[in-house]
C-alpha positions in Angstrom: -21.2 15.1 48.5 -22.9 16.7 45.3 -26.3 18.2 44.9 -28.7 16.0 42.6 -28.2 18.9 40.1 -24.8 18.3 39.5 -24.9 14.5 39.6 -27.6 14.6 36.8 -24.7 17.4 34.8 -22.2 14.6 35.4 -24.1 11.5 34.0 -25.2 14.1 30.5 -21.9 14.6 30.0 -20.2 11.2 30.3 -23.5 8.7 29.5 -22.3 6.3 27.0 -24.6 7.2 23.6 -23.1 4.8 20.7 -20.1 4.4 18.7 -18.6 6.8 15.8 -16.5 4.5 14.0 -13.7 3.2 16.4 -14.8 6.3 18.9 -17.1 5.9 21.8 -19.6 8.7 22.5 -20.0 9.9 25.3 -22.2 13.1 26.4 -25.1 14.9 25.0 -22.5 17.4 23.6 -20.6 14.5 21.9 -23.8 12.7 20.2 -25.4 15.4 19.3 -22.6 16.5 17.0 -22.6 12.8 16.2 -26.2 12.4 15.4 -26.9 15.6 13.7 -24.0 17.3 13.1 -25.1 20.5 14.9 -24.4 22.1 19.0 -26.5 21.0 21.5 -27.8 24.9 21.8 -29.8 23.9 18.5 -31.1 20.9 19.1 -34.9 20.9 18.8 -37.8 18.8 20.6 -37.6 15.3 18.7 -33.6 15.0 18.6 -33.9 15.9 22.3 -36.2 12.9 22.5 -34.2 10.7 20.6 -31.3 11.2 22.3 -32.9 10.9 26.0 -34.0 7.5 25.0 -31.2 6.1 23.1 -29.4 6.1 26.6 -31.6 2.7 27.1 -29.6 0.7 23.8 -27.2 3.0 22.0 -27.2 -0.1 19.5 -30.3 -0.9 19.9 -32.0 2.0 18.9 -29.8 3.0 16.2 -31.2 5.3 13.9 -28.9 4.1 10.8 -29.3 0.2 11.7 -32.9 0.5 12.9 -34.5 3.4 12.1 -38.0 2.6 13.1 -36.9 1.0 16.1 -35.5 4.2 17.3 -38.1 6.6 16.0 -40.4 4.2 18.3 -38.1 4.9 21.3 -38.2 8.5 20.7 -41.9 8.6 20.2 -42.1 6.8 23.5 -40.0 9.4 25.2 -42.4 12.1 24.1 -45.0 10.0 25.4 -43.5 9.9 29.0 -43.3 13.6 28.6 -46.8 14.0 28.3 -47.4 12.4 31.0 -45.4 13.9 33.7 -47.1 17.0 32.4 -43.7 18.1 31.0 -45.1 18.5 27.4 -48.6 19.3 26.1 -50.1 16.7 23.8 -50.7 18.9 21.1 -46.5 19.7 21.0 -46.0 16.0 21.7 -48.2 14.9 18.5 -46.5 17.5 16.8 -43.2 16.2 17.4 -44.1 12.9 16.5 -45.4 13.5 12.5 -41.2 15.3 12.1 -39.6 12.6 10.6 -36.1 11.2 12.5 -33.2 12.4 10.1 -29.9 11.5 11.7 -26.5 13.5 10.1 -25.1 10.7 7.4 -23.6 8.4 9.4 -19.8 9.0 7.4 -16.6 8.3 9.7 -13.5 10.1 7.6 -10.5 8.3 6.7 -8.6 10.3 8.5 -9.9 10.2 11.8 -8.0 6.8 11.2 -10.9 3.9 12.9 -9.2 1.4 11.1 -6.1 2.1 12.5 -7.8 2.5 15.9 -9.2 -0.6 15.6 -5.8 -2.3 15.0 -4.6 -0.5 18.1 -7.3 -1.4 20.3 -6.7 -5.8 19.0 -3.3 -5.5 19.8 -3.8 -3.6 23.2 -6.4 -6.6 24.1 -3.7 -8.7 23.3 -1.7 -7.7 26.4 -4.3 -6.5 28.1 -7.8 -6.9 30.2 -10.6 -5.6 28.4 -11.3 -4.3 32.1 -8.0 -2.7 32.1 -8.2 -0.5 29.4 -11.6 0.8 30.4 -11.0 1.8 34.2 -7.5 2.3 34.8 -6.8 5.5 32.1 -3.9 4.3 30.4 -2.3 7.3 27.7 -1.5 5.1 24.9 0.8 7.1 22.0 1.0 5.5 18.6 3.0 6.5 15.2 0.0 7.7 13.4 1.1 11.3 11.2 -2.5 12.9 11.4 -0.9 14.8 8.6 -0.2 11.5 6.5 -3.5 9.9 8.0 -5.6 13.3 6.2 -3.7 13.3 3.4 -4.1 9.2 2.9 -7.7 9.7 3.0 -7.8 12.4 0.6 -5.6 10.6 -1.7 -7.9 8.2 -1.5 -11.4 10.3 -1.7 -9.4 11.7 -5.1 -8.3 8.7 -6.8 -11.1 6.1 -6.4 -13.3 8.8 -8.4 -11.3 7.4 -11.8 -11.5 4.2 -10.4 -14.6 4.3 -9.8 -15.3 5.5 -13.2 -13.6 2.9 -14.8 -15.0 0.1 -13.1 -18.9 1.5 -13.4 -17.9 1.3 -17.3 -16.2 -2.2 -17.8 -19.5 -3.2 -15.3 -21.7 -1.8 -17.9 -20.4 -2.7 -21.1 -21.3 -6.3 -19.5 -24.6 -5.8 -18.9 -24.2 -5.8 -15.0 -24.6 -3.5 -11.5 -20.7 -2.4 -10.7 -20.2 -3.4 -7.4 -18.2 -0.8 -5.2 -14.4 -1.1 -5.0 -12.8 -1.2 -1.6 -9.6 0.1 -1.1 -6.7 0.4 1.8 -3.4 2.5 1.9 -0.9 2.3 4.7 1.9 4.3 4.5 5.4 3.6 6.9 8.9 4.7 7.9 10.9 2.0 5.9 13.5 2.6 8.8 11.8 2.3 11.5 8.5 0.4 10.9 6.2 3.3 12.1 3.1 3.1 10.5 1.9 6.8 10.0 -0.8 6.3 8.0 -3.5 3.6 7.4 -7.0 3.2 5.6 -8.6 -0.3 5.7 -11.5 0.7 3.8 -13.5 2.7 1.8 -16.1 3.9 4.4 -15.8 2.5 7.9 -19.6 3.0 8.3 -20.6 0.6 5.8 -17.6 -2.3 6.7 -15.7 -2.6 9.4 -13.5 -5.2 7.2 -9.4 -4.1 8.0 -8.3 -5.0 4.7 -4.6 -4.2 5.5 -4.7 -7.4 7.6 -7.3 -9.3 4.8 -5.6 -12.0 2.8 -5.3 -10.8 -0.7 -2.8 -12.2 -4.1 0.1 -9.7 -4.5 0.6 -10.6 -8.3 3.4 -8.9 -9.8 4.4 -6.8 -6.7 5.8 -9.9 -5.3 8.3 -10.2 -8.5 11.0 -7.9 -6.8 11.6 -10.9 -3.9 12.1 -13.5 -7.5 14.6 -11.5 -8.5 16.0 -10.9 -4.9 16.3 -14.4 -4.8 18.0 -14.5 -8.3 20.3 -11.8 -7.6 21.6 -13.3 -4.2 22.6 -16.0 -5.9 25.9 -13.9 -7.4 27.3 -14.2 -4.0 27.6 -17.5 -3.7 28.8 -18.7 -7.3 31.4 -17.0 -9.7 30.2 -19.2 -12.4 27.7 -17.1 -14.3 26.2 -14.8 -12.0 23.0 -13.4 -12.1 22.9 -9.6 -12.9 20.5 -6.9 -14.0 21.6 -7.6 -18.1 20.9 -11.3 -17.7 18.8 -12.4 -20.1 15.8 -14.9 -20.9 13.7 -15.3 -23.7 10.4 -14.2 -23.0 8.4 -16.6 -25.6 5.4 -18.9 -24.6 6.6 -21.6 -22.2 4.8 -24.5 -20.1 6.3 -25.5 -17.5 6.4 -28.7 -15.6 6.0 -29.3 -11.9 5.5 -32.0 -10.4 3.7 -33.9 -13.2 1.8 -30.4 -13.4 1.6 -28.1 -16.5 2.0 -24.2 -15.5 1.7 -22.2 -18.8 1.5 -18.1 -17.9 1.2 -16.2 -20.6 1.9 -11.7 -20.0 -0.6 -9.1 -19.9 -2.3 -8.7 -23.5 -0.3 -12.2 -24.9 3.0 -10.0 -25.6 5.9 -12.0 -25.8 9.3 -9.7 -26.3 11.8 -12.2 -27.0 15.1 -12.1 -25.4 15.1 -9.3 -22.6 17.6 -8.7 -19.7 16.2 -8.9 -16.2 16.2 -5.1 -15.6 13.7 -5.1 -18.9 11.6 -8.4 -17.1 10.9 -6.5 -14.2 10.3 -2.9 -15.4 7.7 -3.8 -17.7 6.2 -6.8 -15.6 6.7 -9.9 -17.7 5.2 -12.9 -16.6 6.9 -15.4 -18.8 10.6 -14.4 -18.3 9.5 -13.8 -14.1 8.5 -17.8 -13.9 12.1 -18.9 -15.8 14.4 -16.9 -13.4 12.2 -18.5 -10.8 12.6 -21.6 -12.0 16.5 -21.3 -13.1 17.8 -20.7 -9.6 15.7 -23.0 -7.6 11.5 -21.9 -6.1 12.5 -23.4 -2.7 15.1 -20.1 -2.8 12.2 -17.6 -3.7 9.5 -19.0 -0.8 12.4 -18.9 1.4 13.6 -15.5 1.0 9.7 -13.9 1.1 9.2 -16.0 4.3 12.2 -14.2 5.5 10.9 -11.2 4.3 7.7 -11.3 6.5 5.4 -12.6 3.5 2.9 -15.6 4.3 5.4 -18.2 5.4 3.1 -21.0 3.9 4.2 -19.5 0.2 4.8 -23.2 -2.0 7.1 -23.0 -4.1 5.8 -24.0 -6.9 5.9 -21.6 -10.8 2.9 -19.9 -9.5 4.7 -18.5 -6.9 7.1 -16.2 -9.1 3.5 -14.5 -9.6 2.7 -13.4 -6.2 -0.2 -16.4 -6.8 -0.3 -17.2 -2.7 -1.9 -14.8 -0.6 -0.8 -12.0 1.8 -2.0 -9.4 3.5 -1.0 -5.6 2.8 0.7 -5.4 6.0 2.6 -7.9 5.5 3.2 -7.1 2.4 4.6 -3.5 3.2 6.7 -5.0 5.9 8.3 -7.1 3.3 9.0 -4.4 1.0 11.4 -3.0 4.3 14.0 -4.7 2.7 14.2 -3.1 -0.8 14.3 0.6 1.5 16.2 -0.1 4.2 19.9 -1.4 2.6 18.3 -5.0 3.3 17.0 -5.3 6.7 14.0 -5.6 7.6 11.6 -3.7 10.4 8.3 -4.6 11.4 5.4 -2.5 10.7 3.9 -1.0 14.2 1.6 0.9 15.3 2.0 1.4 19.1 5.1 3.0 20.5 4.4 3.4 24.4 1.2 3.1 26.6 2.0 4.8 30.2 -0.4 4.9 32.7 -2.3 7.7 34.1 0.3 9.1 35.7 3.6 8.4 33.4 4.7 4.8 34.4 5.7 3.5 31.8 4.4 -0.1 31.0 5.8 -0.8 27.9 7.7 1.0 25.2 8.8 -0.3 21.4 12.4 -0.6 20.9 12.7 -1.5 16.6 15.0 -4.4 16.2 15.9 -4.8 12.4 16.9 -8.4 11.2 19.5 -9.3 8.1 17.7 -10.4 5.2 19.4 -9.4 1.9 22.8 -8.5 1.5 22.4 -4.9 1.1 24.5 -5.1 -2.5 21.5 -7.1 -3.6 18.9 -4.8 -2.2 20.2 -1.9 -4.3 20.3 -3.6 -7.2 16.6 -4.5 -6.9 15.5 -0.6 -5.5 18.0 0.4 -8.8 15.1 -1.7 -10.6 12.1 -0.6 -9.1 13.5 3.0 -10.2 13.3 1.8 -13.7 9.9 0.3 -13.5 8.8 4.2 -12.1 10.4 5.6 -14.5 10.6 4.0 -18.0 8.2 0.4 -16.6 4.7 -0.6 -15.7 5.1 2.9 -12.9 5.8 5.1 -15.3 2.2 6.7 -14.7 3.5 8.4 -12.1 5.7 10.5 -14.2 2.8 11.1 -16.2 1.0 12.1 -12.9 3.7 14.6 -12.2 5.2 12.8 -9.0 8.5 14.2 -9.9 10.8 12.5 -6.6 13.4 10.0 -6.5 11.3 7.0 -5.9 11.4 3.1 -6.6 8.0 1.4 -7.0 6.1 -2.3 -8.0 2.7 -2.6 -9.9 0.7 -5.6 -8.7 -2.3 -7.1 -10.8 -4.3 -10.4 -10.0 -7.4 -9.9 -9.3 -6.6 -6.8 -7.6 -4.9 -4.4 -8.2 -1.4 -2.9 -6.1 0.6 -0.5 -5.8 4.3 -0.6 -4.0 7.1 2.1 -3.8 9.1 3.9 -1.9 11.2 7.4 -1.3 14.0 7.3 1.0 12.0 8.6 3.6 8.9 7.0 3.1 7.5 3.4 2.2 3.4 3.4 0.8 1.0 0.2 -0.5 -2.4 0.6 -2.0 -4.1 -1.7 -2.4 -7.5 -1.8 -4.6 -10.4 -4.5 -4.9 -13.7 -6.5 -4.4 -14.2 -8.1 -0.9 -16.4 -11.2 -3.1 -12.1 -11.9 -4.5 -14.1 -11.5 -8.1 -12.1 -10.0 -10.1 -11.4 -6.0 -10.6 -10.6 -6.1 -14.1 -8.4 -3.1 -13.9 -4.0 -3.9 -13.8 -2.5 -1.5 -10.6 -1.0 1.2 -13.2 -4.7 2.1 -13.5 -6.0 1.4 -10.7 -3.7 1.8 -7.0 -1.2 3.7 -9.0 -3.3 6.7 -8.9 -3.8 7.1 -5.8 -0.7 6.0 -4.5 0.3 9.3 -6.7 -2.1 11.2 -4.9 -0.5 10.1 -1.6 3.0 10.5 -2.5 2.2 14.3 -3.7 0.8 15.0 -0.6 3.0 13.8 1.3 7.0 14.8 0.0 5.2 18.3 0.3 5.0 17.9 3.8 7.8 18.9 5.9 8.8 16.0 7.3 8.7 14.1 3.9 10.3 16.9 1.7 13.8 15.9 1.8 13.9 12.8 -0.5 17.3 11.7 -1.0 19.1 9.4 -3.7 19.1 5.6 -3.5 23.1 5.6 -2.1 24.7 2.4 -3.6 26.4 0.4 -0.6 29.9 -0.1 0.0 30.6 -3.6 -3.3 28.6 -2.2 -6.1 29.9 -0.4 -9.6 28.7 1.0 -12.3 29.7 0.7 -15.8 29.3 1.9 -18.8 27.8 -1.2 -21.2 26.4 -1.4 -25.1 22.7 -2.1 -24.4 23.3 -4.1 -27.8 25.3 -6.8 -27.0 25.8 -5.8 -23.0 29.7 -6.1 -22.5 31.5 -3.0 -22.0 30.9 -0.1 -23.9 33.7 1.7 -26.4 33.7 5.3 -27.4 32.9 4.2 -31.1 29.3 2.6 -29.1 26.6 4.6 -30.3 24.8 3.6 -27.4 26.1 3.9 -23.9 23.9 3.1 -20.8 25.1 2.8 -17.0 24.4 -0.1 -15.5 24.6 -1.5 -11.5 27.0 -4.5 -10.5 27.9 -6.3 -7.9 31.9 -5.6 -8.1 32.7 -8.7 -9.1 30.0 -9.6 -11.5 30.2 -7.1 -14.2 30.5 -7.7 -17.9 35.0 -7.9 -18.4 34.7 -8.7 -22.1 34.9 -5.0 -24.6 31.6 -4.7 -27.1 32.8 -7.0 -30.0 31.2 -4.9 -32.4 33.0 -1.6 -31.2 36.0 -2.6 -29.9 38.2 -0.2 -31.1 39.6 1.6 -27.7 39.6 0.1 -24.2 36.9 1.9 -21.6 37.7 1.4 -18.0 35.3 0.6 -15.6 33.8 3.9 -14.0 30.7 5.3 -12.5 27.8 6.7 -13.2 29.5 10.2 -12.9 32.4 9.7 -14.7 30.8 8.6 -17.8 31.5 11.9 -19.3 34.9 13.0 -18.0 35.8 10.2 -20.6 34.0 11.8 -23.2 30.7 9.2 -23.0 27.7 10.7 -22.9 24.2 8.9 -21.2 22.0 7.1 -22.5 19.3 9.8 -23.5 16.6 10.6 -21.4 13.3 8.8 -22.3 9.6 9.7 -22.1 7.6 7.3 -20.1 6.5 4.6 -21.8 3.1 2.4 -21.5 3.3 -0.2 -19.2 3.3 -4.1 -19.7 -0.4 -3.8 -19.9 -0.8 -1.1 -21.9 -1.1 -1.5 -25.8 2.0 -0.9 -27.9 4.8 -1.7 -25.7 7.8 -0.5 -27.5 9.8 -3.0 -25.8 13.0 -4.8 -28.3 15.1 -7.3 -27.2 18.0 -6.2 -26.3 19.3 -8.7 -29.7 17.3 -6.9 -32.1 18.5 -3.6 -31.3 19.6 -1.8 -34.4 22.4 1.2 -33.6 22.1 4.5 -34.5 23.4 6.3 -38.2 
């Protein structure tokens, strides 16, 4: 039905010429852009010969992997043109002397190659490769291209700072720094839609998708310890665990199954008697392990597994500090229980699969699983707000991110930051592929990338409307004296609002200033009864920075 010229035209527009990231290159138009970053009308004779030759085996003759082999194949085509009389020998000889110089083999993170790989892997789990190739399915995903571009830009900007710090650290050790790897995932915390995903630093260098690589979450795991602790308040009325429950932060040796475990705080600093709010905000290790020991390590492991973290977590003291591996995709899925009022939603990439004529083969239906009581989820979220405003995540504010948010740093061998607003949840991981110690805390390596991304995200119309975290029914805010941790009176020199599950709030008046009764109030009513809120504090350095100005609650001195 077609002339040979027409058949050849169809062939040259469809022939497979290799891969660019997750995307196949089909036809000489795409091939010219991919290999030489120019229009086909601008091709030189040597470049034309390369494209003609690469048809035989795009992977075998890749100019990036096998440059000598690719050049030999190009020269073979030039020789064949001489043999057929299509090219004078002198022109062929001149073309052979031209170096084969393809365009840089970069694949922009904004093109979502790791996301596409995950989509393909999931599809291959449900359909045969033959069906995917021949049936022309239409795949609709949850990817938001604006957010994907923001993620790529954030990583590009944020890694500059990280690279400088890593290079300086390795230089001091007299060694050459290896390249840092990175992962960023952003999801809708209420539906689980994966809106952006960057699984590595440079796809053409490494196709390892760090979004599904197992790593230690470190302190990014701690919110699950405190969630398990607050959950116990619903089971017993005897000394319920609340944000003002105190533990002693001091060097401690824990015994477990006849083995000793002796964790330390970052920088070997200890702060005496601290509240759980202080312990989580400043990421105090010993205080967190003590709380896990108090409520039972098995409770922590059980909650983490229900939240979607690695089900093989062992109930040991090390679990409290995130010593057991989980993937970034698991971690961000688990954090939905805090951002979604105790309900877990599974992260997903594919919205629907349809045939070429539009018939629906599958369509994702979001389903949530109750994991936490909404009141407990709100308490943890409120403490994570403190982390961003005054704790180890205070760098978010110092870097100009002003939207209402909650989040947590993580430091193991790697660096983490996981945080969320009312409509977007983002996790960032930074580390080395060989599992060696990055040597930088989450606040230094992962937080800057998170901030760069979130500043761009909240500037987009779809994510601009950031709302406060609304307490569910059964949460009460009362005014307390931060020194005695009892109900404040008008004579207390300092007053702070604190959140509680109704019925677990303090019942006694401040013993040092109990001249008048102060009723239970919400934060918005403090001023109406003549009690001022605690003055807004400047962001303080994190636990891993020197000079942390954190005083035990029992040692604070009243203002004159």
